[in-house]
N, C-alpha and C positions, 0 to 999 in steps of 0.2 A: 685279356688285353682289350681295351676300348679305343677305337679310332673314330675321330670326329673331324669335321670340317667346321671352322669357326662360323661361317655364314649359315650353317644348318642349325645353329643354336639360337633360340629365340632371344631377342634383345628386350630388356626391361628398362624403363626410365629409372634413373637414380633418384630416390625420393628424400635424400638427406637434405636438411636445411642448409642453404648456401650453395647447393648444386644448381647448375644452369645448363640446359641443353646437353645432357650427358646420359648415355645409356650403358648398360652392362650386360654381357653375355657370360654366364657361368659355364665355362667349357667343361671343367671337371670340378666336382664338389660333392656335397653330401648325397645328392641323388644318384651319384655314380659309385657310392660307397668308397670314395677316396679316403684312405686312412690318415693321411698326414697333411696334405696341401690342397688348397683350392686354386684353380687356374681361372682367372677372369680376364675378359677383354673389355676394356672401356672404350667407347666411341664418343668423341667430343664433336658436336656440330661447330660450325664457324662461331668463334667467340665463346664457346662453351667452356665450362670448368667444373671441377669437383669442389667440394667445400674446403675451406682452410681449416684443418682439423688435426687432432692427434689421436692416437690409440696406443694401447699397451703392448702391441706386437710389431715386429718388423715386417716389412714386405719388400719384395724385389720387383722392379718394374723394368720392362723393355719397351722402348718406343717402336711401334710397328709402322706408323705412317704419319706424315705431316710434321709440323714444327710445334713442339710443346714446351712450355716453361714449367719447370718444377719450382714452385714458389715456396721459399723458406722464410724464416723470420729475418734472415740476412738479405733477402731480396730474391728476384727470379734468376733461375739458371736455365738458359736456353738449351734444348735437347732436340736431336733429330733422329730419324729412323736408324735403328741399329744400336743406339746408345742405351746403356742400362744404368739404373740407379738403385742403391740400397737405402731405404728409408728405415732408420733405426726406431726402436720403440720410443714412444712419447715425443718424437720429433715432429714439430708442427710443419704441415706441408699441404700443398694444393697442386693440382695439375691443370694447366690452362692452355687451351688451343690458341696459338698466337696468330692464326689466320682469321681474317674477317670474311673469307669466302670459301675455304676448303675444310673438309673434315680432317680429324686426326684421331689416332688410336694408339692404345698401349695395352700391353699384357701385364697383369699384376698377379703375383703369387703370394698367398697368405696362409698361415696355419689354419687347417680345417676347423679347429675349435672356434675360430673367430668368424668363419664364413656364415653370413646370414642369408 
């Protein structure tokens, strides 16, 4: 069994095209020999966002802090701490911090085969 505190895991800037002021902490992943899932925590600075993108796998997201919009092709869906969202494979999406002054964060679980 491995036990960690999120703040003890180093944050790395997200380098994907279209990302702005967002970092990720891989809480559990390949380095931990996790066999099935990777757990990641994304932190969005004020006004930050992930790219508007798709991928071939599902992922589950839980909002940890702040107010975040899940942006879809149909428009933004406002979310707050404690809410969860399932992003289906090939569903275009983006996570955007709605605050101009506060950070926001969310946890994201993906299949380990897709964790980079």
